[in-house]
C-alpha positions, 0 to 999 in steps of 0.5 A: 092253639087251634089244631087245624091252624097249627097243622096248616103252619106245619104243612106250609113249612113242609111245602117250602121244603118240598120246593127246595128238594125239587130245586136240588133235583134240577129243572126236569124233576122240579117240573114233575114235582110241580105237576104232581103236587096239585094245589100245593098251597091249599089248606089240608086237614089233619089226617091226610099225612102220614100220621093220620093216613087212612087204613082203608082204600076209598079209591076203588083202584086197588086189586085185592092181594089174595092167595089163589094157588088152589086155582093155579094152572100151568101155562102162559109167558111172564115178561118183565124188563131186566138188566143184562147179567155180566155172567151167570155165576152167582157164587163168584160175585154178587151182582144186582144184574144176576139176582132174578136169574140166579133165583129162578134156576137154583134152589136153596136147602130151606126158604124163609116163611113168607107173609101171605099178603103181609110182610114177613118176620124173617124168623122162620124157615120152610123146607125146600131141597132139605125136608128136615133139620136138627141142631145138636144139643150144644147147637154146634152141629146142624144136620139136614136131611135132603129131599129125594127125587130132585133132579137137575136140569137136563143139560150136559154134563149133569144130564138130569141126574138126581141131586144129592149131598155131594152137591151141597158140599161142592157148592160150599167149596166153590163159595168159599174158594179164596179170591171170590169177591162174594160174601163168603168171609161172613160165613166161612170160619176158614176165611174169617175167624168170627164167621160161623161155619167151620165146614160141611160133611156128607155122611151119606147121599141124603144127609149133610152135617154143618159144623158150627164155630158157635151157636148161630140162631140166624144160620138157617136164614143164611142157607135160605138166602138166594142173593147172588154172592151168598150162601143159598143156591145149590150148584151141581158138583160138576161146577168148576170142572166140567160145567162153567156156571158163568156161562150157563145155569144147571140147577134144580129150580122151576125154570131153566135157562133156554136163551141168552142174547146179549143186549136183547133178552134172557129167556127161561122155560119151565123145568118139566121134571121139577119136583114141586107140582104146585110151584113154577107155573109159567111156560116161560119167563122172558126178560127183555134187556130194556132199561129205559123207563119210558120205553118200559112203560110204553111196553107195559101199556100195550101188554108187551110186558107183564109188569114194570117198576113204575115210578111213584109219580107216574102210577096214578096217571098210568092207571088212568091211561090204561085202566085195565091194569091191576094196581096193588099196594103192599109194603116191601119190608126188609131188614136192609135199608135199601140202596142209598144213604151215607156210608162214611169213609174213615180215612184222611181227606187231603191229609186231614183226619176224616170229619166223620170220626166225630159223632157230632158230624154224623149226628148233624148229617142225620138231623139235616134230613127232612125225612117226612117231606123227603118221603112224601115228595119223592114217593108221592105219598100225599098224592096217593092219599088224596086219591083215596089210597091207604098209603103211609111212609115209614122211617128207617132206623139203622135197619130197614123200616116196616119189618114186623116185631124187629123194627123200631119206628123213630117217629114214635119217640116215646117208644124209641127213646131219646136218641130218636131225636137224631132222626128228627129234622132240626137244621138249627141244632145240626148246624150247632153240632157242626160248628162245635165239631169244626172248632175242635177240628181247628177249622173248616172241614175239607171238601167231601166227595160223595159217590153213588153207583151210576146207572145201576139202581135206576134214576130214583136212586140217583135223584135221592142221592142228590137230595141227600147231598143237598141236605148236607150242603145246608149244614155249610159243608162242601160236597161234590157228588160223583158217580162211580161204576158198579163193577169197576169201582163200587165193589173192589174199592168201596163195598168190601173195604169196611170204610177204608176210603175217604169221603162217603159212598152210597150203594146196596150190597147183598145181605147175608140173610134177612134174619134180624140179627144177621143184618147187624152181623152184616153191617155193624159187627166189626169182626165180620170181615169185608162184606158188601154191607160192612161200614167199619172194621178196618182202620176204624173200630168203634166202641165194643158195646155194639159188638157185644150186643150182636154177640149176645143176639147171634146165639139167641134161639128165643125170638122174643129175647132176640127182638129185645136185643134188636131194639136195644141195638136200634136205640144205641146206634141212633146215637152213634150214627156210624151209618146214616140210612136213606130216609125210609120207604113207603107202601109200594104201588105196583101195576101188572096185567090182571092175567098175572095172578098171586101177584105180591101175595107171597111177601118175603119169599127168599126163593126169588130175589128180584125188585120187580117180581118177588115171589115170581115162582108163585105167580100164574097166568090166567088166560081169561083175564086181560094182558094187553 
């Protein structure tokens, strides 16, 4: 058979599927897809879709991603729209609204080694508030030596005093206080006997000794994690007594909180006594609390803000309308699969057993997802390629796509193995699995309530969830899509319940760290406790093979051996499908004003947790270049 004719048949089938996806999103999104798809029915030669995507930019649109720190100077204001924080205490609870603010005002003992212009591997750390560290011979003690001359922000009651070991120990006590809805149960052995940290001691002002319950090869990445609700950020020892971290911020970070106007803006200014002269360059970081995407885009076009998260389908037109904007392409590769996907509830529905206890149902749901067309449609992949951008899409396995070494590509069937078939779109086989499962169930499955976080992760997330629900309806299952509140419903009733609910839910959750095995501890280790990612471990505990592989890898300090087990986990979990991840990710196209330098250069810099400006402390302002 002629390869071009075969390829055109595949494309025509995918185009039909593309229109079905568009229809499931409603008239407004369908209209956008029709508008951006161009000549949908035109023949397309092999090599223009993901498998044969060009590795070179022929568009002339992309700005080079380069490390220009040696040219950096202090000054300028960086403005980026953001979310209003419910409070500022990142140790009390992990809210997505807190991520940026927590990570620019506070610091951790260590930080992940970022990739320079490429994704990080998340297996090495660099000094931050600690200058060195050492494990004992049995790997049950970890000793940190702390940096001298580090000061806290000059605010009462801390008043710019020097950071010391008591701050680290006090932060641990705050983090592990019972009743906090954070992820402390993943780290504190006193809260969960499977957690690694027994406690911390401060033998002198410059030394902290961490006692471990077992050898933990991932533990340094936990200390680097600046997500709200996680271990990383170090607070002053006055926290919880004379200082209330919910109302203000007093950290050692390069920026200090200057102003918070509810519903208007959050402003941080540069901390003039910050210890690192080669970091934290802006005079100010201003975050207007503006959540409406069209309004954000209008402000970007005028230069009122430095960057915004531009929807993929609007990126090319925005660049055309405002050609002075710089366009960047990069892969935001993380261990987590991102927000979305189907997290199953293991409790009965309407008095009947959960259908998801049958792995055939879980496998069928995964096989109902047309990942190639889904990613192409919602992330605009083929249109970017048609414009000459070297764009490609990446399928999630049970972990996030694209992390070097750790990720196994489900599209590479020869390397992934036979369970890769459960990531392939095969609706006919998927329906057979559902029919067989229903026959054993004794009749049709009850209606499924599928929940998503309304107004928390943006319209693209909501659209994707609706599409995923539509895929499942094509299996003949009844699905009701329902929005839930992030703070009132998602966190207390789903995120930390380990699958003890009925139906399904999608959402994110603060990862305990980006270390490859720590992702599996967070999501798949049944003994971890109620972390925001845990998908079982309450009423439903799966076979012990997953726990055994995780326990084998968690104490591994040899990276090559670690990665071998990570690959084994991906192959095994593909067959079980205890969690159906969102389809994947694609290279990201971002727009920013050229005055902002080092944009997207330091990738995987765990000091800064923000979706729109990762590595913000490395950015600097070049007043010789345009900003509106």
